[in-house]
N, C-alpha and C positions, 0 to 999 in steps of 0.2 A: 506369495508375491504381493508387494505393496500396491496400493491404488496408483502410486506415482509411476511405477513400472509399467503398470497396465496402460496408463496414458500413453506413455513414450512409445509402447508397442503399437497401440491403436493409432497413434499419430503417424507413426512410420509407415504402417500399412496404407494410411489414408494418402500420404504424399508420394506413395509409389505407384499410384495410377498413372495412366497416360495423359495426364495434362502436360500443357507445354511448360517449359522451365519457368517462364514469367507468370503463368497462371498458379503454378505451385508456390512459387515464392510469394506472390501477393496474397494468397489464401493463408500461407503459413504465417505471415507478419499480421494480417487481420485477426487471425484467432489468437495470437499472442497479445495484441492490443486489447482484445475483449477479456482475456484473462487477467490483464493488468487492472482494467476497470472492475471486474468481479472481485478481486482481492482487495481493492481499495474499499469498496463498499462492505465487505465482510469485515474488515479490519476497523471501520467506523461504527460497526455494530448493526449493519443494515443487511439482512438476509433476505429481503423480499423485493426491493426495488431492482429494476432492470437497468442494464447498460444498453443505451440505444445503438442504432446502427453505426458501425465504424466508417467514417468517410476519409477519403485521401484526396489531397491536393499536391501533385508532384510526389516528393518523398515525405510529406507532412501529414500525419494521421491525426484525426480528431476523435477524442473519446468523450461522449456525452452521457450524462447520467439522468435517470427519471426523477430522482430526488436529490436535495442537498445534503451535504456532509460536511463534517470538520475534519481536520487533519493536522498532522505535524509533518514538516518537510523530511525529517529524518526518516519516519516510518514510511512516508511515500516513496522516498528514494530506494529503501531497502526492498519494498515490494517490487517496484519497477525493475530494479536491478536484477533480483532473483528470477523474475519471469523472463527477462531479456537473455540472461545467462542461460537458462534452462532451455529456452527454445532456440537460441543462437541466431536470433533475427538481426542483431547489429553488434558491431564493436565500438562504434562511436554514435552518440546520439544526443539530442537536445530535447528537454522536457520544459514546457511552458504551462503554467496553469493560469487560466483566465476567469475573472468573475463574470458570470452571465449578465448582470445587470449593468455593470459600468463598461464591461468590454475591455477592461484593462488587465494586463498580465500582472497579477500580484506576486508571482513567484516563478523563478526559472533557474535551470542549471543545466551544465553540459557535462557529458561523461565521455572521456576518450582513454586512448592507451596510457596517457601520462597523468589522467586525473586521479587524485587521491580523495577519500572522503573528507579530509580535513579541510579542502578547498571548497566544498559545497556550502554555499552561504545560508545563514539563518536556520540551521537544521532544527533547532529546538523550539522555534517560535510557533506557538499554536495558532492556526488559522480557524476563525469562528465558523459556525455552521452556516452555509451558504449554497448557492447554486454555482458550480464550477465546471468549466471545460478544460480538458487535458489535451495539449497539442504535442505529439511526439514526433520529431524530425529525424529521419535516419541519415546520418552523416556519412557513415561507412558501413554497408551491410557486410555480414559475415558470409564469405564464399563457401564456407564449410557446411553451412546450413542445409544445403542440398546435395552433400556428398553421398548420403545414404541412397538417395533417389539415383544419382549418377551411376553408383555402383551396382545397384540392384536392377536397373533397367537397361538392357543393352540396346543398342542402336537397331531400329527396324526400318524397313522399307514401307512407305505409305501404302495402305491398303484401302480399296474401295468397297470392301465388303460390308454390306449393311448390317448383317448379323454380327459381325465383330463389334461394329460400332454400338449396336443396341445392347451386347453383352457388357461391353465396357461401361456404358453409361449406367446401367442397372448396378454393376459391381461398385461403381464409384459412389453412387447414392447410398447403397447399403453400408459401405465403409464410412461415408460421412455420417451416417445416422449413429453407427456404433461409436464413432469418436465423440459426437456430441453427448451421448448417453454416458461415455466414461468420463468426460469432463463434468458432467453434472454430478456423478457419484463422488468424484474426487473433491469438488468444492464442498459439498455436504460433509464428507468426512473430515476435510481439513477444519471446517468450523466446529464440528460437534465432537471430534475425537482428539486431534493432535494440533491445537493452536500453537503458533510460532512463539517459542519461549522467548526469543530475543527481543520480541516486541513487547512483551508482558513484564519480564524481569529487569528491573532497572536498579542500578547501584546508586544509592544516595549517601555519601560519606561511607560510614561504616554499616549502614543498612542495606538490606536487599528488599525492595518494594516490588511486590507481586500485584500488578494492577488488576489482573483477572480475579485472582483469589481475595484481592482486597486486604492484604496482610503486609505487615512490616516485620522483618526479621533481623535479629542481632545476635550473633553466636547461635545459642540453642533456644533462645527465647523468641516467640512470635507474637506480635500483637495485631488483633483484628481491627479493621477500619470500617466505618460505615461507607455507603456508596458516595455520598458527597465529600466525606473526608478523602476518600481515594480519588475522586475527581479532581479535588482542590489540590492535592499533594502532587497529582500528575501535572496539573497546570503550572504549578509553582516550579517544580524541578526542572520542567521543560522550558521554563523561562528564566533560568538561573541568571543573576546579576542584572535582570531587567525589572524596572519599575512597572508594575501593573496597577492601573487605576481600579478602584473599588467598582465602579460601573462595569468594566470590562469583565472583571472576575465573576461578578454576579451573572452578567450575560452567558458567559462561557459555561459556567458550573451549574447555575440554577436555571437559566433560560427563561421560559414562560410559566414556571411553576408557581404561579400565584404571587401574592404581595410578599414583600420582604420586611421582615421585622428589622428595625433600625440596627441592632447589633449582631444580627445573624452571621455575618462573616466574621466579625471579631470573635465570637464564640467558637467557630470552627477553627480559626487560626490559633486559638488558645489551645484547643484540644490537640491540635497537631504539634504544637511546641512541646507539650508534655509528653507526647508519644515518641518525640525525637530527641529529648533531653539528655539521653545517654551518650549521644554524640555532640560534644561541645562545638564542634566545627560548623554544625548546621545552625543557621540563623534565619528566621522569618522576620525582617524588619519592617516596622511601621514607618512608613513615609507620611509624615503628618499632612492631613489635607489632601492626599493623593490617593495612596493605597498601600502596597506592599512590595517588598523586594525579597527574593529568595537568595541566599548567599551560603556558601560552602567555603570556609577559611581552611585551605589546605596547608597553609603555613604552620598551623598549630601542630 
């Protein structure tokens, strides 16, 4: 039995207690929101920072983080959609990402029955490392999310027995602890054993770029990349057809790792060009005085 199946079973046991329907739904959604926050941190490479307490204002849930992180909207969208689908907390929802310092929404999108991923804006634009807050608004909750509870617990008359209430409270607490332990084991295993391949393997022209393994593969030939080469290629391919300034590239890829040598970026771009030269449709164009633009000419 996989860890994911264990989580589903434990979660089903937890929501099958005698909480009211409203309480069950609320706890169900908040656990889902915390799962979203945990997965976003893990994907950004942070396995130690905490997701702060989930807060709710009407149907709008706030997810705050202990530390800053960088992200691509495409990866964030995939993570949120996977958790929402698995937990069944909503069929339609709105996601807003707010910068903690400026208090401005820097990215947002809506998912509903008619939405396709092609309509999600700016999916590949890398957002620099900073403090962000996520706001998820439930536009249409999923009524089937509590179907397991409805079928598993028959209607009962109200009982005034203090012993029954006491046993129920103890059982609920035990099930909650088991569920949290299961979630902890699941997330550790997800990070250490089976990372999501679709978030690491990227098609670039005729190449397959494995960001985690830091390799480029073409047919039966595999080329290794250095850590900075992999980070630079990831930034460029996720910003296809966009002109990136030299300053922005240095900030995202090198951050605060000491002083930059004048031609450091040019040297790394030259290395990537050589490793991508087998596919002539791939071009890293120097925009004089500004920076670089990554282009894949599909017409060739």
